[in-house]
N, C-alpha and C positions, 0 to 999 in steps of 0.2 A: 753621653753625647747625644744630642737630639738629631733628628732627621732633617738635613738641610736640602731644601728643594728650590730649584729655579724653575720658573714657568715660562713657556713660550706664549706668544700672542694667541688668544682663543682658548687657552687651557684654564680650567677651574682650579683655583688653589685649594689644597686640603687644609682644613682647620687644624690648629695645634692639638686640640683634644682628639681629633680623628687620627692624627699621626700616632697617637698612643695605641691605636688598634692594629698596628703593624705586627704581623705574625712571625716575621723573620728578623731576628735580632741583629744579624750580621749586616743588614742593609744600612748604609750611612749616607748615601747620596742618590741623586736622581738617576744617574747612569745605572747603578746597581738595581734600583727600584724598577726602572724600565725593563731591565733584563729579566727579572723574576716575573713581572707582570706579563711580559710578552710570552714567556713559556706557559704561564697559566692560561693566557688567551688562546694560544695554539692548541692547548688541551681542550678548551671549550669548542673550538672550531672542529677539531677531530671528533668530539662528542656529538655535535649538532648537525653538521652539514651532511654526513653520510646517512643520517636517520631520516625517517619519514614522520612528519607531524601533520595533524589535521589543522585546518583553519581554526576550529573550535578550541584546540589545544593551545595554539600560538596566541590567540587573542584573549589571553587571561592574565590577570595580575600575577598569579602563581608562576606562569611560564616566564613572564618578563623578569621576575625576581630570580628564578632558577637559572636563567641564562647568565645574568650578572654574577650570580654566585659561582657558576662554573667558570666564569672569566677571571674573577678576582678573589674568590673565596679562600684560596691557598695563601694569599698575600695579606689580605685585610679581613679583620673580624666583621666589618660592615659590608663585605661582599654579599650581594643579594638582599640587602636591607635598605629600605627607603631612608633618605637623609633626614636628619633631625634638626637641621639649621638651614637658614637661607643662604644662598650663594649669589655670585655676581650675575647669575642667569637663572631662569626657572621660576616656577610658581612658588608662592609661599608654601613652606614645607607641609603644613597641616592639610593643604589642598591636593597633595600629590595623588592620593587614591581616587579622589573624585574626578580630577582632570584626566587621569589615566583611563578610568572607566568610560568617560566621554569619548576619548580618542579611540579606544578599542571598539566602541559602538560605531563610531564614524567609519573606521576602516572596514568593519564588517558590512556596513551599508554600501561603501564604495565598491567593494568586491561584488556584492550581490547585484548591484545596479550598474556595473561598468561605468561608474561616474567619471573615471579618468582612465588613461592607458594603464596597463599592468605595471610598467616601470614607474609611472608617476604615483600610483597608489603606494608602492613600496617606498619610494623616496619621500613622499609626504609623511608616511608613517615614521620613517627614520627622523625626519626633520622635526616633527611634532613631539616625538619622544625626547629629543634633545631640549626642545623649548620647555617641556615640563621639568626635565632634569631630575629624574627620580632618585638618583644615587649621589653619594658624596663625591664620587669621581668615576671616570671611565664611561661617561654617558655617550660621548661620540663614538668610541669603539664599540660599545654595547649596541647603540642604535644602528651602526653599520652591519653588525652581525644579525640583528633582528630583521633588517631589510633583506639580507641574504637568505635567511631562513624563510621569510615570507615569499620571496620571489621564486625560490626553489620548490617549496612545498605546495603553495596555493596555486601558483601559475605554471609550475613545472618548466621554469626557464633557468638558464645559467645564472649563477651568482654574479654579483657586480665585481668589477675590477678595481673600482675606487681610484681611478687615475694611474694605477700601476706603480705608485711611488710611495715614499715615506710620508705618512700624514701626521706623524708625531713630532718630528724635528723640523726646524725651519728649512725652507727650500721651495722650489717651484711648485711641486705637487701640493704642499700644504697651503701655499699662497693661493693657488688656483681653487683649492677646495674651500678655503675660508671666504674667498670672493663669491663663489657659488652659493655658499651658505647664507651670506648677507643678502644676496638676491632672493633666495628662498624666503628670508625673513620679510621681504616685501611682496611675497606671494608670486614670485616668478621662479618657476622650478626648472625651466628648460636647461640652463647651464649645469645645474646639479645633476640632473638626469644624464646629460651628456658626459659630464665628468665621471659619474659612477660607471658608465658603460665603456669608457676609454681604458 
């Protein structure tokens, strides 16, 4: 029996061949998958947030991949590996490393030159990570954790609250989040910053 998944607005579908990389045979539906992924993500948060990382550690391809692997590597074989197909969002998959290197360079420059406020630098980092869409799935969750790691370690500020609600399932928090993301797509970050801090 195959893995049957329904997707909410704004979620990236997992390709059929990517579903074959599921590491837990007992999972048969989205609810079960969400439960296992959430546990894995909680482990990644426990691994990352209490630790201290330098800016130079965080702004590397290796760190970006490692955080994703910590988040989803117990559930998916492709956890921590760049995607090998195009999705409904993101750069063409062969360009992921190049675009990520550009972003990491930009973020380093923003930090060194105080180009934006500290919160805006972290939120722009999060938003641009999603627009590159490095991984087969989990990009939104990964980018939020990366923003939290950046804001805590580089700027020594509290991690974001991300609206304080469920951003996975349909509801007011997710709707507000997606609206703020669409505004960020048009280079207006104010509402996404405000949402992240609420």
